[in-house]
Structures are given as C-alpha cells and as structure tokens.
C-alpha positions, -999 to +999 in steps of 0.1 A: +736+559+260+734+522+251+700+520+267+687+549+246+703+535+215+685+502+221+652+519+228+653+540+196+673+518+172+647+519+144+650+557+143+684+552+126+663+547+094+658+582+079+624+574+064+610+559+096+624+589+115+604+614+093+573+592+097+576+587+134+583+623+143+553+634+122+531+609+139+543+620+174+526+653+167+496+644+146+484+614+165+485+633+198+465+661+181+438+635+171+433+624+206+433+659+220+405+667+195+385+636+205+388+644+242+378+680+238+348+669+218+338+646+247+341+673+273+323+698+251+294+675+245+290+667+282+291+704+291+264+710+264+241+681+271+248+669+307+241+634+294+264+604+297+244+586+270+250+614+245+287+613+253+286+576+246+267+583+214+294+607+203+320+580+207+299+556+188+295+580+159+333+585+159+340+547+157+310+532+139+327+539+105+357+518+116+333+489+122+319+491+087+349+502+066+381+490+082+382+455+068+374+468+033+401+495+038+426+467+045+422+452+011+428+487-006+458+494+016+475+463+002+467+474-034+480+510-034+510+529-021+506+536+016+523+570+015+497+582-010+468+570+011+482+587+042+486+620+023+449+619+015+437+610+049+459+634+068+448+663+045+411+654+052+418+655+090+434+689+087+403+702+069+379+688+095+400+702+123+398+737+108+360+734+105+356+723+141+379+751+153+358+777+134+325+763+148+337+764+184+354+798+183+324+815+166+301+800+192+277+784+167+286+748+173+256+724+178+255+688+190+243+675+156+273+692+139+297+675+163+282+641+155+286+647+117+322+658+121+329+628+143+314+605+117+336+619+090+366+616+112+358+579+117+354+573+079+389+586+072+403+569+103+392+536+090+417+539+062+444+560+080+451+538+111+457+504+095+477+521+068+500+537+094+503+504+113+513+484+082+536+511+067+562+507+094+576+475+079+584+492+046+604+519+064+625+501+090+637+469+074+639+434+089+668+442+113+648+469+133+614+454+127+605+446+163+617+480+176+599+498+148+567+480+156+572+488+193+580+525+187+551+529+163+527+511+186+540+532+215+532+565+197+498+553+186+488+539+220+505+566+240+485+592+221+454+572+227+460+573+265+482+604+270+465+626+244+434+629+265+455+639+295+472+667+275+437+678+263+426+681+299+455+704+307+448+725+276+411+728+284+419+738+320+446+764+311+431+778+278+398+766+263+381+738+245+384+757+212+422+758+217+423+720+216+407+720+182+431+745+169+461+724+181+446+694+164+443+712+131+479+724+132+492+690+142+485+674+108+510+697+091+537+678+109+528+644+095+522+658+060+557+673+061+572+639+072+553+620+044+565+646+019+602+640+029+600+601+027+618+586-003+612+549-010+633+528-034+606+500-034+569+507-029+549+478-017+515+476-036+500+445-050+476+462-076+455+431-071+426+426-095+408+401-073+374+411-059+375+430-026+355+402-009+381+376-020+410+396-006+391+403+026+384+366+032+420+358+027+431+382+055+404+369+079+413+333+072+449+340+082+438+355+115+414+326+123+438+298+114+469+311+133+463+303+170+485+331+185+468+358+163+434+344+170+438+344+208+452+380+206+421+389+186+398+374+212+416+392+241+414+425+222+377+421+215+371+419+253+396+443+267+394+470+240+356+470+241+352+472+279+385+486+293+393+515+270+364+538+277+384+564+297+371+593+275+335+584+283+339+574+320+364+600+334+345+632+327+314+618+345+336+603+373+353+637+378+321+656+380+297+633+398+320+613+422+348+637+430+327+669+424+354+686+403+356+703+369+380+704+340+411+704+363+400+672+381+392+657+346+427+668+335+444+653+365+428+619+362+436+618+325+471+629+332+475+600+357+467+575+330+492+594+308+520+589+334+513+552+336+513+548+298+545+569+294+563+546+319+550+515+300+560+531+266+597+534+275+598+500+292+583+482+262+607+500+237+636+488+258+623+453+261+616+451+223+650+435+218+637+405+237+607+400+214+572+393+225+565+394+262+535+371+261+534+364+299+533+402+306+507+405+279+483+381+297+489+397+331+482+432+320+450+421+302+437+406+334+452+434+355+434+463+338+400+445+341+407+438+378+418+474+386+387+488+369+364+464+388+381+475+420+372+512+414+338+503+429+355+506+463+375+537+456+362+569+472+395+587+477+406+611+449+443+603+454+437+566+454+418+570+422+448+589+407+471+559+416+447+534+401+446+555+369+484+553+367+482+516+369+454+514+344+473+535+319+504+513+324+484+481+318+465+495+288+497+506+271+515+473+275+484+454+263+480+474+231+518+473+224+519+436+227+487+431+207+502+451+179+533+430+179+513+397+180+495+407+149+526+419+130+551+391+138+560+369+108+529+377+087+531+378+049+539+413+036+511+411+010+485+405+037+498+431+062+472+458+054+443+433+058+456+418+090+463+451+106+428+463+096+415+435+118+438+448+146+424+483+141+388+470+140+393+453+174+412+482+189+389+510+178+359+495+160+347+478+192+346+512+210+310+521+200+297+490+218+317+497+250+308+534+249+271+529+246+272+502+272+290+522+298+272+555+290+239+537+296+251+521+329+263+555+342+230+572+332+211+547+353+234+539+382+257+569+383+294+577+375+308+555+402+297+524+383+315+534+350+348+515+356+334+487+377+307+477+352+334+474+325+359+456+347+336+430+361+321+421+327+356+419+312+367+394+339+335+374+334+344+371+296+381+367+300+379+336+323+362+313+297+383+327+269+416+318+287+403+284+297+392+276+262+428+283+251+445+269+281+473+250+263+484+282+244+479+303+275+501+280+295+528+281+268+527+319+269+530+321+306+560+299+306+577+312+274+614+319+280+634+349+268+652+327+243+619+316+228+608+352+225+639+362+207+636+332+183+600+341+175+609+377+168+636+367+144+612+342+126+632+311+135 
C-alpha cells in the first residue's frame, strides 16, 4: 500500500484527479484514432510514403503553431483552452467515424482531418502539460509531472497497441467511434474542476516578444538545452512506430492486423512497465543517468533490428524499445518542467511539445521514403543508425554536463527536485 501511495500521491488532489482520469481515457482515444488512420491509409494505398505523408499532415501544424500557442496559453485560463480543443476533437472524431462506417472515406479527406487534428493539438498538448502545476501544488509537483507524463507518453506508445487489438477483433471504424466517445471523459473532468486561483498573465506584449522570452530561457539553461537537443534527435528518428510497424508486420513477417497488433502491444507492455517504475522513482527526482542510457539504448535497439528475422525476437525488442521510449519522454518532460518560472511554463512546454511531436513529420517522411526504396526491414535500422551518428557528437559537445548527469547521486536529484 505504501508503494501505491507513493506512486499516485498527486491523485490526492481532487482537481488533478478529475483531470488525470479524464486524460487517461481521451489521450488513449487520440492515439487509437491515429493508429487506425495509419492502418486504413496503408490498406487503401499500399504506400509507405503515403503513410509517412499522413503522419506529416498530422504533425506539420505542430511545427508551425505550437510556439505561438505557448504564448497564448500563458495569457488565458488553461481550463477554457482545453474545453475548446477537446470539443473540437470530439467533432472531428464523429466526422471520421461517419466517413468510415458509410464507406465513402477518401485519402484526401483523411489528410484534411489529420491536418485539423494537428492544428488543435498544437494548442491542446502544451496546455495539458503546463496545467498540471496549477492542480497539484508544490508538494506533489514531481509526482504530478511524472503521472501526467506517464499518461501522455503511455498513450503515445500503448494507444497504438490497443488500436491494433480493436482493429483485429472489431474493425477500423470501431477505433474512430471509440476515439469520439473518449473526449466526453476529459470534458466531464474539466467541467468538475474548481480552481481558487487561475494562472493567466493577460499579457499585452507582442506575441513575438513573449515567444523570444521562452526560447531564450530554453537556450540559456544548459540542462534544458541539452534535453532539447536529445529530444530533437530521438523524437525525430526513434518514435516512428506508427509508420514502421505496419509495413514491418506485412512485408517482413508476412502478417496482417493481428501481427501489427501484437508488435504494437509489445511496445505497450514495455511502456507500461516503465510507466509504473518512473512513477515510483519520482520521489527521488530526476534520474538523469537513466535518461541518457535509454536515449542511447532505444537508438541501439532499433539499429540492431537489421539483424532480427525472428518474429518472437522482434517482439522482445519491441518491449525494450517501448520501455526506453517511455522513460526517455518521462524524463524529458521533467527536465523541462523543473524549477521553471510559472509565467513561462506554457511557452517552455510548447518547445517540449514541438520537439516531441513537431519533429515527427521529418522522421515520418524520412523513414517512409527509406522503406519504399529498401523495404520494411530497413525502417527501424535506418532510424537507429542515424540517431546514433547524431547522438555521439551531441554528447561529446556537452561532455561536462553529460559526465555530471551520469554521476549524479540520489541526494543531488532530490535537492534538484525540491529547488534547493
């Protein structure tokens, strides 16, 4: 019981409990929808490049809008912004469900809906990330960050696994229906939240001025800057499961939706183990040595997929990849959120979201093109090898800070978490 109490301590705050439970449902629904879209497009087009193009359409708005969204998030009540974005997602989910169930869905329609999702996601994700601090208080801040990061990142990794199961057992259309319904949960949670103090600056500065202030903070704080550099590499190249796995399942292991579901489920198992582990370890603050190891580890594992011909060995590697990816994103989130000024939180977390999701179009188009030319076997290795090539000079250029992180003691981590 003490272990569980430690892992979920921030849920003692009623507002955060409403918010977190709603997110558990709606964020999973989002990634179920995205995965179903990927499989639907591949079944319709048989083109890895068009799968990559879908992913690019989904995330291109994040590249263009997220930093601007961060300035607005700091100006207005976050609960209001989330009510708007989640309602928009609900409407888009209904539209996609109708198109699929009526059998009139076209590739260009999927691209437009993905683009609209991305536009609202550019505002929604950094708002949710920065809203946590207002709901948990300073005492449970680290655990709140960890649990919120866990839900967000677990959904990103385990949501596709659940989508694979739903597609295998029911249909692609059922996934879109589940997605539409899921947004009702977070809307209910937001409706129940009652805040005594709403954080909103109502700044009258120009958007560009506010934006530069957030970027300046990220650039001038070495720990945040190094985390940003690591995220730029790892999130661009090593988070392309949705593009790679359907092609891998079909062209290398000669399977269908069930094989796709199993491989995605394997990443979900690894991420679930990591999620509970990191929630428990949150009381010890940042685990920067683990953070570095999993960044290198996921790139190495994916490079090694070049030599994997066994389906069951591939399943094991996917478990390890899911574990590494979850820990990496969890610790990246914490690195961005530790000890930052409250009035800059929206802008700084918009940089996190830009690196986490906005880099996806580049990676998706890259790996989709590679697989179209060289085949599905080269999906993971092409990403892993390039990531390692880029990580080595990045770590060497920051070797003093990297050495400090590798040798950071537990006491140092706890002091950092408490802001001492």
